[in-house]
One Martini backbone bead per residue (centre of mass of N, CA, C, O) as a GRO file, in nm:
protein
  273
    1MET     BB    1   9.434  14.856   6.821
    2THR     BB    2   9.301  14.618   7.022
    3GLU     BB    3   9.329  14.527   7.337
    4PRO     BB    4   9.338  14.269   7.530
    5ASP     BB    5   9.157  14.119   7.774
    6PRO     BB    6   9.290  13.995   8.063
    7LYS     BB    7   9.039  13.850   8.178
    8LYS     BB    8   8.984  13.675   7.929
    9GLN     BB    9   9.256  13.535   7.922
   10SER     BB   10   9.236  13.394   8.201
   11ILE     BB   11   8.984  13.234   8.125
   12ILE     BB   12   9.099  13.077   7.883
   13LYS     BB   13   9.360  12.949   8.042
   14ALA     BB   14   9.194  12.826   8.253
   15PRO     BB   15   9.141  12.540   8.391
   16SER     BB   16   8.939  12.313   8.470
   17ARG     BB   17   8.853  12.100   8.713
   18ALA     BB   18   8.860  11.849   8.536
   19VAL     BB   19   9.143  11.892   8.422
   20THR     BB   20   9.294  11.908   8.689
   21LYS     BB   21   9.210  11.625   8.788
   22ALA     BB   22   9.324  11.466   8.551
   23ARG     BB   23   9.618  11.554   8.592
   24SER     BB   24   9.643  11.444   8.880
   25ASN     BB   25   9.582  11.148   8.810
   26MET     BB   26   9.817  11.112   8.614
   27ALA     BB   27  10.041  11.175   8.819
   28SER     BB   28   9.968  10.946   9.018
   29ARG     BB   29  10.005  10.713   8.820
   30ALA     BB   30  10.299  10.772   8.753
   31LEU     BB   31  10.405  10.742   9.042
   32ALA     BB   32  10.303  10.452   9.089
   33SER     BB   33  10.467  10.323   8.851
   34VAL     BB   34  10.746  10.389   8.989
   35GLN     BB   35  10.719  10.234   9.266
   36VAL     BB   36  10.642   9.988   9.064
   37LYS     BB   37  10.824   9.728   8.908
   38THR     BB   38  10.783   9.530   8.604
   39ASN     BB   39  10.904   9.265   8.448
   40SER     BB   40  10.923   9.005   8.209
   41ILE     BB   41  10.899   8.782   8.470
   42GLY     BB   42  10.711   8.928   8.703
   43MET     BB   43  10.888   9.111   8.865
   44LYS     BB   44  10.860   9.292   9.168
   45LEU     BB   45  10.958   9.636   9.239
   46LYS     BB   46  11.050   9.854   9.500
   47LEU     BB   47  11.075  10.180   9.587
   48ILE     BB   48  11.347  10.301   9.777
   49PRO     BB   49  11.426  10.539   9.976
   50ALA     BB   50  11.617  10.757  10.089
   51GLY     BB   51  11.840  10.749  10.389
   52GLU     BB   52  11.854  10.693  10.748
   53PHE     BB   53  12.022  10.475  10.997
   54LEU     BB   54  12.042  10.223  11.244
   55MET     BB   55  12.282   9.988  11.243
   56GLY     BB   56  12.203   9.732  11.417
   57SER     BB   57  12.242   9.700  11.779
   58PRO     BB   58  12.172   9.743  12.085
   59GLU     BB   59  12.293   9.635  12.392
   60SER     BB   60  11.981   9.589  12.498
   61GLU     BB   61  11.926   9.367  12.304
   62PRO     BB   62  11.793   9.079  12.287
   63GLU     BB   63  12.006   8.838  12.148
   64ARG     BB   64  12.244   8.967  12.067
   65GLU     BB   65  12.540   9.023  11.879
   66GLU     BB   66  12.874   9.123  11.838
   67ASN     BB   67  12.823   9.189  11.512
   68GLU     BB   68  12.606   9.455  11.590
   69LEU     BB   69  12.721   9.725  11.563
   70GLN     BB   70  12.617  10.038  11.614
   71HIS     BB   71  12.538  10.252  11.325
   72ARG     BB   72  12.543  10.508  11.101
   73VAL     BB   73  12.344  10.525  10.794
   74ARG     BB   74  12.373  10.642  10.454
   75ILE     BB   75  12.126  10.666  10.196
   76THR     BB   76  12.148  10.847   9.884
   77ARG     BB   77  11.992  10.627   9.704
   78PRO     BB   78  11.760  10.506   9.536
   79PHE     BB   79  11.589  10.176   9.518
   80TYR     BB   80  11.529   9.862   9.406
   81LEU     BB   81  11.320   9.592   9.547
   82GLY     BB   82  11.207   9.300   9.597
   83ILE     BB   83  10.902   9.197   9.717
   84HIS     BB   84  11.028   8.924   9.653
   85THR     BB   85  11.162   8.648   9.624
   86VAL     BB   86  11.290   8.438   9.421
   87THR     BB   87  11.144   8.225   9.207
   88GLN     BB   88  11.113   7.935   9.035
   89SER     BB   89  11.006   8.063   8.770
   90GLN     BB   90  11.228   8.280   8.748
   91TRP     BB   91  11.463   8.089   8.741
   92MET     BB   92  11.377   7.934   8.488
   93ALA     BB   93  11.368   8.182   8.290
   94VAL     BB   94  11.686   8.242   8.330
   95MET     BB   95  11.840   7.944   8.380
   96GLY     BB   96  11.677   7.663   8.292
   97THR     BB   97  11.608   7.548   8.584
   98GLU     BB   98  11.494   7.330   8.820
   99GLN     BB   99  11.361   7.253   9.110
  100ARG     BB  100  11.442   7.020   9.317
  101ALA     BB  101  11.331   6.755   9.470
  102ASP     BB  102  11.237   6.749   9.827
  103ASP     BB  103  11.171   6.737  10.159
  104TYR     BB  104  11.281   7.067  10.164
  105VAL     BB  105  11.100   7.098   9.892
  106LYS     BB  106  10.868   7.305   9.734
  107GLN     BB  107  10.693   7.288   9.450
  108GLY     BB  108  10.660   7.600   9.262
  109SER     BB  109  10.628   7.900   9.107
  110ASP     BB  110  10.584   8.071   9.407
  111TYR     BB  111  10.830   7.954   9.516
  112PRO     BB  112  11.125   7.961   9.638
  113ALA     BB  113  11.445   7.982   9.555
  114THR     BB  114  11.672   7.727   9.639
  115CYS     BB  115  11.983   7.616   9.667
  116VAL     BB  116  12.148   7.899   9.668
  117SER     BB  117  12.416   8.059   9.592
  118HIS     BB  118  12.594   8.337   9.558
  119ASP     BB  119  12.697   8.269   9.274
  120ASP     BB  120  12.418   8.209   9.157
  121ALA     BB  121  12.292   8.490   9.209
  122VAL     BB  122  12.492   8.649   9.035
  123ASP     BB  123  12.427   8.498   8.772
  124PHE     BB  124  12.133   8.578   8.759
  125CYS     BB  125  12.179   8.885   8.744
  126ARG     BB  126  12.341   8.881   8.483
  127LYS     BB  127  12.120   8.749   8.299
  128LEU     BB  128  11.894   8.952   8.363
  129SER     BB  129  12.039   9.203   8.256
  130VAL     BB  130  12.049   9.112   7.962
  131ARG     BB  131  11.744   9.067   7.921
  132GLU     BB  132  11.665   9.381   8.037
  133ASN     BB  133  11.875   9.606   8.003
  134ALA     BB  134  11.990   9.590   8.308
  135THR     BB  135  12.104   9.637   8.653
  136TYR     BB  136  12.135   9.362   8.837
  137ARG     BB  137  12.143   9.288   9.198
  138LEU     BB  138  12.255   9.271   9.498
  139PRO     BB  139  12.218   9.376   9.795
  140THR     BB  140  12.325   9.540  10.033
  141GLU     BB  141  12.337   9.518  10.364
  142ALA     BB  142  12.226   9.805  10.415
  143GLU     BB  143  11.982   9.791  10.227
  144TRP     BB  144  11.850   9.553  10.361
  145GLU     BB  145  11.809   9.667  10.650
  146TYR     BB  146  11.662   9.925  10.573
  147THR     BB  147  11.420   9.769  10.447
  148CYS     BB  148  11.342   9.590  10.682
  149ARG     BB  149  11.282   9.823  10.885
  150ALA     BB  150  11.114  10.058  10.771
  151ARG     BB  151  11.184  10.295  10.997
  152SER     BB  152  11.273  10.098  11.219
  153SER     BB  153  11.428  10.047  11.561
  154ALA     BB  154  11.349   9.776  11.614
  155THR     BB  155  11.394   9.443  11.624
  156TYR     BB  156  11.153   9.465  11.443
  157SER     BB  157  10.946   9.608  11.212
  158PHE     BB  158  10.690   9.573  11.441
  159GLY     BB  159  10.891   9.527  11.698
  160ASP     BB  160  11.046   9.399  12.009
  161THR     BB  161  10.876   9.139  11.977
  162ALA     BB  162  10.776   8.794  11.885
  163ASP     BB  163  10.458   8.782  11.906
  164GLN     BB  164  10.412   8.869  11.576
  165LEU     BB  165  10.589   8.691  11.384
  166GLU     BB  166  10.374   8.495  11.255
  167GLN     BB  167  10.252   8.734  11.070
  168TYR     BB  168  10.554   8.777  10.905
  169ALA     BB  169  10.669   8.468  10.949
  170TRP     BB  170  10.883   8.199  10.872
  171PHE     BB  171  10.961   7.965  11.128
  172ASP     BB  172  11.016   7.714  11.334
  173GLU     BB  173  10.731   7.726  11.489
  174ASN     BB  174  10.554   7.746  11.188
  175ALA     BB  175  10.725   7.501  11.047
  176ASP     BB  176  10.940   7.280  11.129
  177GLU     BB  177  10.781   7.204  11.411
  178VAL     BB  178  10.503   7.132  11.211
  179GLY     BB  179  10.598   6.980  10.933
  180GLU     BB  180  10.717   7.258  10.753
  181GLY     BB  181  11.020   7.193  10.606
  182TYR     BB  182  10.995   7.478  10.419
  183ALA     BB  183  10.955   7.692  10.175
  184HIS     BB  184  10.721   7.930  10.127
  185ARG     BB  185  10.505   8.104   9.992
  186GLY     BB  186  10.484   8.408   9.890
  187GLY     BB  187  10.280   8.651  10.061
  188GLN     BB  188  10.127   8.527  10.335
  189LYS     BB  189  10.229   8.753  10.489
  190LEU     BB  190  10.309   9.035  10.623
  191PRO     BB  191  10.416   9.334  10.549
  192ASN     BB  192  10.595   9.590  10.550
  193SER     BB  193  10.593   9.943  10.523
  194PHE     BB  194  10.724   9.904  10.222
  195GLY     BB  195  10.587   9.622  10.094
  196LEU     BB  196  10.754   9.374  10.199
  197TYR     BB  197  10.818   9.028  10.192
  198ASP     BB  198  10.995   8.816  10.397
  199MET     BB  199  11.228   8.962  10.567
  200HIS     BB  200  11.123   8.760  10.768
  201GLY     BB  201  11.215   8.477  10.695
  202ASN     BB  202  11.200   8.158  10.514
  203VAL     BB  203  11.468   8.302  10.373
  204GLU     BB  204  11.782   8.341  10.333
  205GLU     BB  205  11.969   8.639  10.227
  206TRP     BB  206  12.165   8.753   9.996
  207CYS     BB  207  12.447   8.958   9.975
  208SER     BB  208  12.720   9.142   9.843
  209ASP     BB  209  12.887   9.121  10.088
  210TRP     BB  210  13.136   9.088  10.277
  211TYR     BB  211  13.223   8.950  10.568
  212GLY     BB  212  13.233   9.172  10.863
  213GLU     BB  213  13.314   9.428  11.036
  214TYR     BB  214  13.203   9.703  11.162
  215PRO     BB  215  13.195  10.020  11.179
  216SER     BB  216  13.217  10.286  11.428
  217GLY     BB  217  13.106  10.488  11.226
  218GLU     BB  218  12.990  10.686  11.000
  219VAL     BB  219  12.817  10.598  10.688
  220THR     BB  220  12.820  10.586  10.318
  221ASP     BB  221  12.724  10.358  10.113
  222PRO     BB  222  12.795  10.071  10.195
  223THR     BB  223  12.993   9.754  10.082
  224GLY     BB  224  13.207   9.659  10.254
  225PRO     BB  225  13.451   9.469  10.226
  226ALA     BB  226  13.701   9.408   9.985
  227GLU     BB  227  13.737   9.128  10.139
  228GLY     BB  228  13.700   8.757  10.161
  229SER     BB  229  13.528   8.429  10.253
  230ARG     BB  230  13.242   8.561  10.310
  231ARG     BB  231  12.895   8.595  10.272
  232VAL     BB  232  12.615   8.763  10.323
  233PHE     BB  233  12.332   8.691  10.537
  234ARG     BB  234  11.968   8.737  10.582
  235GLY     BB  235  11.650   8.701  10.799
  236GLY     BB  236  11.613   8.413  10.806
  237SER     BB  237  11.403   8.109  10.860
  238TRP     BB  238  11.219   7.812  10.877
  239PHE     BB  239  11.476   7.694  11.063
  240CYS     BB  240  11.467   7.936  11.255
  241PRO     BB  241  11.481   8.130  11.506
  242ALA     BB  242  11.371   8.434  11.602
  243LYS     BB  243  11.656   8.572  11.651
  244HIS     BB  244  11.729   8.533  11.331
  245CYS     BB  245  11.489   8.754  11.243
  246ARG     BB  246  11.623   8.991  11.304
  247SER     BB  247  11.724   9.286  11.164
  248ALA     BB  248  12.043   9.252  11.276
  249TYR     BB  249  12.097   8.984  11.179
  250ARG     BB  250  12.417   8.810  11.105
  251HIS     BB  251  12.598   8.640  10.836
  252GLY     BB  252  12.823   8.378  10.690
  253CYS     BB  253  12.932   8.235  10.368
  254ALA     BB  254  13.032   8.069  10.129
  255PRO     BB  255  12.972   8.137   9.794
  256SER     BB  256  12.916   7.808   9.734
  257TYR     BB  257  12.692   7.779   9.930
  258ARG     BB  258  12.425   7.539  10.003
  259ASP     BB  259  12.066   7.538  10.087
  260PHE     BB  260  11.720   7.509  10.184
  261PHE     BB  261  11.731   7.832  10.322
  262LYS     BB  262  11.841   7.973  10.054
  263GLY     BB  263  11.819   8.300   9.902
  264PHE     BB  264  11.678   8.582   9.705
  265ARG     BB  265  11.699   8.929   9.615
  266VAL     BB  266  11.662   9.208   9.401
  267SER     BB  267  11.830   9.485   9.251
  268LEU     BB  268  11.761   9.835   9.133
  269SER     BB  269  11.801  10.108   8.966
  270PRO     BB  270  11.608  10.364   8.848
  271SER     BB  271  11.782  10.369   8.569
  272GLY     BB  272  11.900  10.056   8.533
  273LYS     BB  273  12.238  10.109   8.608
   0.00000   0.00000   0.00000
């Protein structure tokens, strides 16, 4: 019996350049499809990688507040976070109610859902989870700041001064003080380097944590205090000064509290669970 020629075998098995390129393109498309997930109500979520960062602000940061104790945080699991805050059309699709008209509310399908309490946001996530057969939730405060900073240690995701803030955010100077006292359509400003819009300004965003003091040491995947009376919100809004749009700025309100400049974005684990 004649033994097969190993040179011929290698020639037969070796894929052509065209096949190799096609496989590479398929792999790239598959990876890209994982990076951004779109659900049944048109909500787009970006995959945020695991990593670590300094949460809070250094004592040298201008206009910092005492509740911003800087500490190292490790995020060990990737997660999805909404590229935009929840819109009025998405709210209607899940909750079945329309955004009520008001002097401080601009109605429209791609305008942010506002006048939303923390309790309302949690209820939205619960109903969306049932609809999508996946576990949607509010981001933790650490996940929110990690995503807002997008690997930046500066005061804002784009730098240490507010000179460029108008390019990235709606805040009092380019909204409320010029007769546009309402949350604006999402995505009109520049995104941060993770590709998320309006992490600075437009609407203050609820997080899942109870509001409380930061730990003094390094922490891993923190979820905040076990109990409290106020829930954290972050990011600043169209009504706020620039200093409230800083990446480290934080505050809290009662879970039932609503106003015209509060909204939220949702998080999802890569497994959907």
